[in-house]
N, C-alpha and C positions, 0 to 999 in steps of 0.2 A: 897516589891516593886521590880518590875523587873529592872534590869540594862540593858539599851538598847545601843548596840554598832553597828556602821556601819563599814563594811569592805570596805574600799575605797582606790583607787589610780587611779589618772587620766591617768596613763599610762596602756594600755591594755595588756592582756596576761602575767600578773604578778602573777596569782594564786589567785585572790580574791575569785572567786566561789568555788575553791577547799578548800581554807581556810575556807570559811563561813559554807560549808556543813560538812567538817570534824570536825571543832571545835563544831559545833552543835551536831554531833554524840558523840564526845568525852565528852561533857558536859552532855549529856543524859546518857551516860555509867557510869558517876560518880553520877547519881541520880539527876541531876538538871532538873527542868522543863524548856523547851526550846521551843521558837517559832522562826522559820527561815522565814524571809520575803524577797521575791525575788522582787527586784524593776528594774530588767533588762528584757526589752521586749524579749530578746532572750530566757528566761526561762531556762537557763542552771542550775541553782541552784535547780529549781523545778524538772527537769528531773533527776538531780544527787542525789535527795532525794527519788528516787523510785516513783515519781508521774508523770503520763503522762499529759503534759501540754495541749494536744489537747483534754483531756477529762474533764477538769475543768468546772464545772457548774458555779462557781463564783471564782473570782480571785481578786488580789490586785487592779486591775483596778476598780472594782465595789465598793471597799472599799474607794478608793481615790475620787470616784464620789458621795460617800455616798448613794448608792443605796443598799448596803449591809454592815453588820458588820463583824468584824474579826471572831466572834463566828460562823457566818453562812458560811463564806468563807473558813476557815481553814480546812485542811485535814491531815490525818496521813497515812504513807505508811505501809502496811501490811509486806512488806519485812524487814522494819526497826524494826517493833514489834518483828518479828521472830528472828532478829539478837540481840535484847536486847539493842538497842541504838536508840530508836524511839523519834522523836520530831514532833511538829506541824509545818505545812508548810502553809504559806499564798503565794500561787503560782502566777506565771506570765506566759503570752503567748503574742502572737502578738498584741492583743487588746491593751496592755498597750502602745504601740507606739502612739496610738491615744490620750491617756490621756494627753500627752504633749500639744496638741493643744487645747484640751477641758478645761484643767485646767487654761489656760491663762487668760480667762475672768472671772474666779470665785473668790468669796471672800476666804480669808484664803488659798490661793492656796499652800503656802509652808507648812502649819501646818495641813494638813488634816490627814496625817499618824499619827502625834503626837496625835490628838484628838481621833483617832480610837484605838490607842494603850493604851490610858488612860483608856478605858472601860475594858480592859482585864489585867490591871496592876497586880492585885493581883494573877492571874492564873499562872504567870511564874517568874522564877528567872532570866532568861536571854532571851533577844530578840536580834537576830543577823539579820542585814539588809545587803543583798547583793546589792551593788550599781553599776550602769552602769559606764563605764570608762570616761564619759563626765560630766562636770558640767551642769546638766539640771535641769528642775523642779523636776524630779524624784529623783535625787541625793540630791537636796535641801530639799525635804521632809524627806529623810532619815536623813540628818545632822541636821535638825531642831528638829527631834524626839529624837535624841541620846543624851546620856550623854558623849559618847566618840567615838573615831575612832581608829580602829585597822588598821594599814598600812602593808599589806604584800609587800614585796619587794625583788627582786633579788639583788645580790651583784654585780652589774654591774655599769659602769660609767653613762649611760644614766638614770638609775633609780634613781641616786642621783639628776639629773637635774629635773626629774619629781616630786621628793619629795619636792623640793622648791616650785613648783607651788601648790601642795596640801596643804602645810603648810600655804601659803598665802590665800588660799581659806578658810581653816578652821578659820584662823583669822578673815576674813571678816564676815563669818557666826556667829562667836562668838560675834563680835562687834555689829552686826545689828539684828540678828535674834534669837540667842540661846546662852545666856551667860553661860550655863552649859557645853557647848561643849569644849573638849579638846582632844589632842592625848593621847590615853592610852598607846600605845607602838608600836614599829616597830618590825614586825616579818620577819625574814630572811627565805625565802623559796627557793626551788629548789637548795639548797646549795650543792656544790661539793667541799670538803676540798682539793682535789688535784689540783684545779686551783688556782694559786697564786693570780691573780687578785681578785678573790672572797674573799679570805683571807684578802687581803688589804682593800678592801671596807668594809668588816665586821669590821675591826679594826677602820677605819675612822668613821663608824656609832657609834660604842661604845665611841670613843673619843668625838664625837660631841653631841650625844644625851644621853650619860650616861645610867642611869637606865630606860630610856624610850625604850631601846632595850630589848626585851624579852630574857630571858636566853635560852629559847627553840629554837633550830634551826631545820627547817624541811628539811630533805635531799631530793635530787632528787632521786625519787623512781619509778621504773616501775609499781609496783602494784598499787600505788597511781594514776598513770597516766591512768592505765587500767580501774579502777573502774567506772568512769562515763559512759563508753560505756555499762555497765551492769546496769545503773541506780542506783547506789549505792554509798555511801560514802566508803572511803578506810577501815574504821573500820568495815563495814559490809561485804566488799568483801574479805578482808584478814586481819584479826585482828592481825596476828602475824607479818605482814610486818613492816619494819623499819618506813615507812611513817605513818602508822596507830598508831604505838606505840609513834611517836614523837607528834602526835596530841592529844593523851590521856595525854601526859606530858604537853603539852601546855594548855589543858583544865584545868588540875590541878593548873598550874601556874596562869591562869586567876582567878579561885576560890580562891586561896590564895591572890592575889592582892585585890579582892573585900573585902575579910574578913578584910584585913588590913585597908582598907578605912573606914569601918563601925564600 
């Protein structure tokens, strides 16, 4: 059975898409079967996985409106096959922005992604969902489908405030829509150990959340930042970079956690 995780944070620009794409590549590198679902109309996770969002014949939009199945809509990038870290992508483009309005009047509007994923459950070990930075019907579809939430965050003061909002959202979804939902862990990203404030916030996180904070820390890394402009995860762009190596370590930590649960 696939483990489904949302990568979510209501604060924008915290590395959600970078985390989703590179964790997917890291898990694939370790031999896991991975599906990456892009729920953001900007389609950045799609482009960062080597897929041109403008050329998608079917997308997550069609799946949510039940005019296509995941098996029909998913694609795989040849670039990632060549790099040895390929995963399936359920892509997104601007069409998805219209789904917000169209879903409002439909039955089971929050649980359409969950139903679609149930049909391919046996085909994957991990499903990673890249959520938009707002609490919308798209994000709700991700949270209702997921077993847990991975929260990427920078070690800055405002990030702590945003985290409180996200925890409250997850509690509401857990109580009303998805009793399986929980925070899997907090991932410290874009971390620079030379900055005292980042070290202090990192310690505060560990004091408050304990083992919910992942051991792996993703450093601020130029090669990781350059990779999306080439339509690649960091692991396929420069596997030897510190950022790519950190995501492989994070993928291994995720696999180890799942094995401890089961």
